[in-house]
C-alpha positions as CSV (number, residue, x, y, z in Angstrom):
1,M,0.0,0.0,0.1
2,K,1.9,3.3,-1.4
3,I,1.3,6.5,0.6
4,E,0.1,8.6,-1.8
5,N,0.1,12.7,-1.1
6,F,-3.1,14.5,-2.3
7,M,-2.0,18.0,-4.4
8,K,-1.2,21.7,-3.6
9,P,-2.6,24.7,-5.3
10,N,-2.4,24.0,-8.7
11,I,-0.6,21.1,-9.5
12,I,-1.9,17.7,-10.1
13,L,0.5,15.8,-9.5
14,P,2.2,14.5,-6.4
15,T,4.1,17.3,-4.3
16,V,7.0,14.1,-4.0
17,R,6.5,13.3,-8.4
18,K,7.1,17.1,-8.7
19,R,10.3,16.8,-10.9
20,M,9.7,14.0,-12.3
21,H,7.0,14.6,-14.0
22,A,7.9,18.4,-15.3
23,V,7.8,18.2,-18.4
24,F,3.8,16.9,-18.1
25,I,2.7,19.3,-15.2
26,A,4.0,21.9,-18.4
27,A,2.1,20.6,-21.1
28,S,-1.6,20.6,-18.5
29,L,-0.7,24.4,-17.9
30,V,-0.3,24.8,-21.4
31,T,-4.1,23.1,-22.1
32,G,-5.3,24.4,-19.2
33,L,-6.1,20.8,-16.5
34,M,-5.2,22.1,-13.5
35,V,-6.7,21.2,-10.3
36,A,-6.5,24.4,-8.2
37,S,-7.4,23.0,-4.5
38,V,-5.9,24.1,-0.8
39,G,-5.0,21.9,1.9
40,T,-3.7,18.8,0.8
41,V,-4.8,15.0,1.7
42,Q,-2.8,11.7,2.8
43,A,-4.2,8.2,2.5
44,A,-3.1,4.7,1.7
45,S,-4.4,4.3,-1.7
46,L,-5.9,1.1,-3.0
47,P,-3.3,-0.6,-4.6
48,A,-2.4,-1.3,-7.9
49,G,-4.7,-3.0,-10.3
50,T,-8.2,-3.6,-8.0
51,T,-10.6,-4.3,-10.0
52,G,-13.6,-4.2,-7.1
53,V,-15.4,-1.4,-6.0
54,K,-15.2,0.2,-2.5
55,W,-18.8,-1.0,-0.7
56,H,-19.4,0.2,2.7
57,P,-23.3,0.2,3.4
58,G,-25.1,1.9,5.7
59,H,-25.9,4.7,6.9
60,Y,-25.3,8.0,5.8
61,Y,-25.6,12.1,6.8
62,T,-26.1,14.5,4.2
63,I,-25.6,17.4,4.8
64,Q,-27.2,20.8,4.0
65,N,-25.8,22.4,0.9
66,W,-24.8,26.2,3.1
67,A,-23.1,24.3,6.3
68,N,-20.6,22.4,3.9
69,D,-18.4,24.9,5.9
70,D,-20.5,26.1,8.6
71,P,-17.8,25.6,11.9
72,I,-20.7,25.6,14.1
73,Y,-22.7,22.9,11.8
74,M,-19.9,20.4,11.4
75,A,-18.2,19.9,14.5
76,K,-22.1,18.9,15.4
77,V,-21.8,16.9,12.7
78,Y,-18.4,15.4,13.5
79,K,-19.0,14.9,16.9
80,E,-22.5,13.2,15.7
81,L,-20.4,10.7,13.6
82,K,-18.2,9.6,16.0
83,E,-20.6,9.5,19.0
84,T,-22.8,7.1,16.4
85,P,-21.0,4.2,14.9
86,A,-24.6,3.3,12.3
87,L,-23.4,6.6,10.7
88,R,-21.1,5.4,7.9
89,G,-19.6,8.9,7.1
90,M,-21.4,11.5,5.2
91,Q,-22.3,13.2,1.7
92,L,-21.1,16.5,0.4
93,R,-23.6,18.3,-1.9
94,Y,-21.3,20.7,-4.6
95,L,-22.3,23.2,-7.0
96,W,-20.4,22.8,-10.4
97,G,-20.2,26.8,-10.1
98,W,-18.3,25.9,-6.8
99,I,-15.7,23.8,-7.9
100,E,-14.8,25.0,-11.5
101,K,-13.6,28.5,-11.2
102,S,-12.2,28.9,-14.7
103,P,-11.7,26.5,-17.8
104,G,-10.0,22.9,-16.2
105,V,-9.3,24.7,-13.0
106,Y,-10.8,23.1,-10.0
107,D,-10.9,24.6,-5.8
108,F,-10.9,21.0,-4.5
109,S,-10.2,21.9,-1.7
110,S,-13.1,21.5,0.5
111,I,-14.0,17.9,-0.3
112,D,-9.8,17.6,0.3
113,K,-10.3,19.0,4.2
114,H,-13.0,17.1,4.3
115,L,-12.2,13.3,2.6
116,A,-9.3,13.8,5.6
117,K,-11.3,15.0,8.7
118,L,-13.6,11.5,8.1
119,T,-10.1,9.5,7.2
120,K,-9.2,9.7,10.2
121,M,-11.6,8.6,12.6
122,N,-12.7,6.0,9.7
123,K,-15.7,7.5,8.4
124,R,-16.2,8.0,4.5
125,L,-17.3,10.6,2.0
126,F,-19.3,10.6,-0.4
127,I,-19.7,13.8,-2.8
128,Q,-22.8,15.0,-5.0
129,V,-22.2,17.6,-8.5
130,Q,-25.1,19.2,-8.1
131,T,-26.3,20.2,-12.0
132,K,-29.8,21.7,-11.1
133,S,-30.3,24.8,-8.9
134,F,-33.3,25.5,-6.8
135,K,-33.2,28.6,-6.0
136,A,-32.6,31.5,-8.7
137,D,-29.7,32.9,-7.0
138,W,-27.3,30.7,-6.5
139,K,-24.3,30.6,-8.6
140,L,-25.0,26.5,-10.5
141,I,-22.7,26.3,-13.6
142,P,-18.9,28.6,-14.3
143,N,-19.2,31.8,-15.7
144,Y,-17.5,30.6,-18.8
145,L,-20.7,28.4,-19.4
146,K,-22.6,31.3,-19.8
147,A,-21.1,32.1,-23.5
148,P,-22.4,31.5,-26.5
149,K,-20.3,28.7,-27.2
150,Y,-22.8,26.9,-24.4
151,E,-26.1,28.0,-25.2
152,G,-25.7,30.2,-21.8
153,G,-25.0,26.3,-19.7
154,A,-28.4,26.6,-18.1
155,F,-32.1,27.0,-19.1
156,A,-34.1,28.5,-15.8
157,F,-37.2,26.1,-14.6
158,S,-40.2,27.6,-12.3
159,N,-42.4,24.8,-9.6
160,W,-45.4,25.2,-11.3
161,G,-45.4,25.8,-14.5
162,S,-44.6,30.2,-14.0
163,K,-43.6,31.6,-16.7
164,S,-42.0,34.7,-14.9
165,S,-41.1,32.9,-11.6
166,V,-38.0,31.5,-11.9
167,D,-37.3,28.8,-9.2
168,G,-33.9,26.7,-10.5
169,H,-31.5,26.8,-13.2
170,N,-30.7,23.3,-15.1
171,I,-27.9,23.1,-17.2
172,K,-28.1,22.8,-21.1
173,L,-26.9,19.1,-21.6
174,W,-28.3,18.5,-24.9
175,N,-25.3,20.9,-25.4
176,P,-22.6,18.3,-26.3
177,H,-19.9,21.0,-25.6
178,V,-21.6,21.1,-21.9
179,R,-22.3,17.7,-21.3
180,D,-17.6,17.8,-22.7
181,R,-17.0,20.2,-20.0
182,L,-19.2,18.2,-17.2
183,I,-16.6,14.8,-18.2
184,A,-13.9,16.8,-17.8
185,L,-15.1,17.6,-14.3
186,Y,-15.5,14.0,-13.5
187,K,-12.3,12.6,-15.4
188,A,-10.6,15.6,-13.1
189,L,-12.3,13.8,-10.0
190,G,-11.7,9.8,-10.8
191,Q,-7.8,11.0,-10.9
192,R,-7.6,13.1,-7.9
193,Y,-10.3,10.7,-6.0
194,N,-10.7,7.3,-7.5
195,S,-7.9,5.5,-5.4
196,H,-8.6,6.7,-2.2
197,P,-10.4,4.1,0.6
198,N,-12.5,6.7,1.6
199,F,-14.0,7.9,-0.8
200,E,-17.2,6.1,-0.9
201,G,-18.4,7.7,-4.0
202,I,-19.8,10.5,-6.2
203,G,-23.8,11.0,-7.5
204,M,-25.7,12.9,-9.6
205,I,-28.8,14.8,-8.8
206,E,-32.2,14.3,-9.7
207,T,-32.9,13.4,-13.3
208,A,-35.9,15.5,-12.4
209,M,-35.5,18.9,-14.9
210,G,-38.4,21.2,-13.7
211,Q,-40.2,22.9,-16.2
212,A,-38.8,25.0,-18.5
213,I,-39.5,28.5,-18.2
214,K,-38.9,28.8,-22.2
215,P,-40.6,25.2,-23.2
216,L,-37.9,22.7,-24.1
217,T,-37.8,20.5,-27.6
218,T,-38.6,16.4,-27.5
219,A,-35.2,16.7,-29.3
220,Q,-33.5,18.7,-26.0
221,T,-34.9,16.0,-24.1
222,D,-34.0,12.7,-25.6
223,T,-30.5,14.4,-26.4
224,W,-30.3,16.0,-22.6
225,F,-31.2,12.1,-21.4
226,D,-28.8,10.5,-23.6
227,N,-25.9,12.8,-22.8
228,L,-26.7,11.9,-19.5
229,I,-25.8,8.4,-20.3
230,I,-23.0,9.2,-22.5
231,V,-21.6,11.0,-18.4
232,H,-22.1,8.1,-16.8
233,Q,-20.2,5.9,-19.4
234,K,-17.3,8.3,-18.5
235,M,-18.2,8.1,-14.6
236,R,-17.7,5.2,-14.5
237,T,-14.0,4.9,-16.5
238,F,-13.3,7.0,-14.3
239,F,-13.8,5.8,-10.6
240,P,-13.5,2.1,-11.1
241,N,-13.0,1.8,-8.3
242,T,-16.0,3.5,-6.7
243,M,-19.8,4.0,-6.6
244,T,-21.5,6.3,-9.4
245,I,-24.9,6.8,-7.8
246,Q,-28.1,8.3,-10.5
247,E,-30.9,10.4,-8.5
248,V,-33.7,9.1,-10.4
249,N,-37.2,10.2,-9.6
250,Y,-38.9,11.9,-13.1
251,P,-39.9,12.1,-15.5
252,R,-41.6,8.5,-15.6
253,D,-40.4,8.3,-19.9
254,Y,-36.6,8.4,-19.4
255,L,-36.4,5.3,-16.7
256,K,-36.4,2.0,-18.3
257,Q,-33.8,3.6,-21.6
258,L,-31.7,5.2,-17.8
259,T,-31.8,2.4,-15.5
260,T,-31.1,-0.5,-18.0
261,A,-28.2,2.0,-19.2
262,M,-27.0,1.8,-15.4
263,V,-27.1,-2.3,-14.6
264,K,-25.0,-2.2,-18.2
265,M,-22.1,0.0,-17.1
266,G,-22.6,-0.6,-12.5
267,G,-23.6,2.1,-11.9
268,A,-25.7,2.8,-8.7
269,L,-29.6,4.1,-8.5
270,G,-30.6,6.8,-5.8
271,C,-33.8,8.9,-5.4
272,P,-34.2,12.4,-3.8
273,D,-36.8,11.4,-1.9
274,V,-38.2,8.8,0.7
275,Y,-41.9,9.4,0.5
276,P,-43.7,6.1,1.5
277,D,-47.2,7.0,0.0
278,E,-46.0,8.7,-3.5
279,P,-48.3,8.0,-5.7
280,D,-46.7,9.0,-8.9
281,L,-43.1,7.1,-7.4
282,K,-45.1,4.2,-6.7
283,F,-47.1,4.0,-9.6
284,P,-47.0,0.6,-10.9
285,G,-47.2,1.0,-14.8
286,S,-50.2,-0.1,-17.0
287,Q,-49.9,-0.1,-20.7
288,Y,-50.7,3.4,-20.9
289,S,-48.0,5.0,-18.6
290,P,-44.3,3.5,-17.7
291,P,-43.9,3.3,-13.8
292,G,-42.8,5.2,-11.9
293,A,-38.6,5.5,-9.9
294,Y,-40.1,3.0,-6.8
295,H,-40.5,0.2,-9.3
296,Y,-36.8,-0.1,-10.4
297,F,-35.3,0.0,-6.5
298,S,-36.4,-3.0,-5.8
299,K,-36.1,-4.7,-9.1
300,L,-32.9,-4.3,-9.4
301,S,-31.7,-4.5,-5.4
302,G,-28.9,-7.4,-5.4
303,T,-28.0,-6.1,-9.0
304,I,-26.6,-2.7,-8.6
305,P,-26.1,-0.4,-5.0
306,I,-29.5,1.5,-4.2
307,A,-29.2,4.4,-2.2
308,P,-32.1,6.6,-1.7
309,T,-31.7,10.0,0.9
310,V,-34.6,11.0,3.8
311,E,-34.0,14.5,2.6
312,E,-36.0,17.5,4.4
313,V,-39.7,17.5,3.5
314,N,-39.4,13.8,3.9
315,Y,-39.4,14.4,7.4
316,L,-42.7,16.7,7.5
317,N,-45.5,14.6,5.2
318,T,-45.4,11.0,2.7
319,R,-46.1,12.4,0.5
320,G,-45.1,15.7,-1.8
321,D,-48.3,17.3,-2.0
322,K,-48.4,16.9,1.7
323,K,-52.2,14.8,1.5
324,G,-50.7,11.8,3.4
325,H,-48.9,12.1,7.6
326,V,-46.2,13.1,9.4
327,P,-43.9,9.9,9.4
328,T,-41.8,9.1,11.8
329,I,-37.9,8.1,11.5
330,Q,-38.5,4.6,11.7
331,E,-41.1,4.2,8.8
332,L,-39.1,6.1,6.5
333,L,-36.5,4.1,8.3
334,V,-38.4,0.8,7.1
335,F,-40.2,1.9,3.5
336,A,-36.6,2.6,2.7
337,R,-34.7,-0.3,3.8
338,D,-37.4,-3.2,3.5
339,E,-40.0,-1.5,0.0
340,L,-36.7,0.1,-1.7
341,K,-34.7,-2.8,-0.3
342,S,-31.9,0.1,-0.4
343,N,-28.1,-1.1,0.6
344,Y,-27.6,2.6,1.5
345,I,-29.3,5.7,3.2
346,F,-28.8,9.3,3.0
347,W,-30.3,10.9,5.7
348,Q,-30.3,15.0,5.5
349,R,-29.1,16.2,8.6
350,I,-31.6,18.9,9.7
351,P,-31.2,20.5,13.0
352,E,-34.9,20.4,13.8
353,Y,-35.1,16.6,13.4
354,V,-31.2,15.1,14.0
355,D,-32.1,13.7,17.4
356,D,-35.3,11.7,16.0
357,V,-32.3,10.6,13.6
358,L,-29.7,9.7,15.9
359,E,-32.2,8.4,18.2
360,V,-33.2,5.6,15.3
361,M,-29.2,5.3,14.6
362,R,-28.8,3.9,18.1
363,W,-30.9,1.2,18.5
364,N,-29.7,-2.3,18.1
365,T,-30.8,-2.8,15.0
366,Q,-28.4,-0.3,13.3
367,K,-25.4,-1.3,16.1
368,R,-25.5,-5.4,15.9
369,T,-24.8,-5.4,12.1
370,P,-21.7,-2.3,10.2
371,A,-24.0,-1.8,7.2
372,G,-26.6,-0.8,10.0
373,G,-29.3,-3.8,8.6
374,L,-29.5,-3.2,5.0
375,R,-28.2,-4.7,2.3
376,A,-24.7,-5.4,2.7
377,A,-24.4,-8.3,-0.4
378,C,-21.8,-7.1,-3.0
379,P,-24.3,-5.7,-6.1
380,S,-23.6,-8.6,-8.8
381,V,-22.4,-6.4,-11.7
382,Y,-19.9,-5.7,-9.6
383,P,-16.3,-7.6,-9.5
384,S,-16.0,-7.7,-6.4
385,C,-16.5,-5.6,-3.6
386,I,-14.3,-4.0,-1.2
387,G,-14.6,-3.8,2.4
388,N,-18.2,-4.0,4.2
């Protein structure tokens, strides 16, 4: 097991190898493929030639976007992780625009910092690159993507179909240049983190595109999903030893195409919500309409990893339209564990609900096995699994 020193600012290769690779670095500077980072991560690397995938199923926190580097919030997170064996680590979410500063120049300092802390605790890290925002003023994309070549990079959407109220933005993934820049980001992330034993997984945000203020054409939507699959195929090559997750929810017409591709390439299925009574997500399918997202979770469990997320709205009601009831944490756990047949569950750490989540995490059912009572068998799509 070799010790690998990760990059300091604007250096793409480990410091100890700078002189040996001076020519390579110079070429990287010319092409603009640099990785900017503040801080250093040091950890044992996976042995060369490893073919298995890191596999540590169980319960993980999901951190609220604004809190990734909030010292008070994160101090509580690390204290709770240390005191709660059933919590195996956490997932951090980063908008694309937060981590790519200019073409090929990335700031991974926040990821490095948290990965180093988690490694010392023998906990694990997931990250999600968010390519959809839920507020109009979020910095979703790097500024350079706003150029005509990228068609402005993102489109505005409304949650309620309004033509004037912008609730967020989604990337114009039908544009091949946008797709290729996203692929370049995942390549840089894979080079940096795939071999890190405590970097457990990386994911993409929900498939629901939002109701575009300017309606999308069928060709744009079709190509959007075609390119999403291409991005994931590339991710699997950049992260051969790391779980790669796609959150799926809507539109139902594209889910069979996407989940079939995920099985073929060895991806994982996530979901941005755990709604025990949501009719659209639970829809079994008919001759007139394809099934909802939850159909694919139970169907594909054991073949590929299943990793849903309990979001803030899921603590409030069992349905998205609020026509259900307020669930208990145990109810959410049982649904995700037994009906979705999850290997991993991400629990969004909301201050109002954290005590209830921690109480359930301390029950013997969650403490008895490393996987916290969730399905621990290695998915059949993987050549082998590393750890448990």
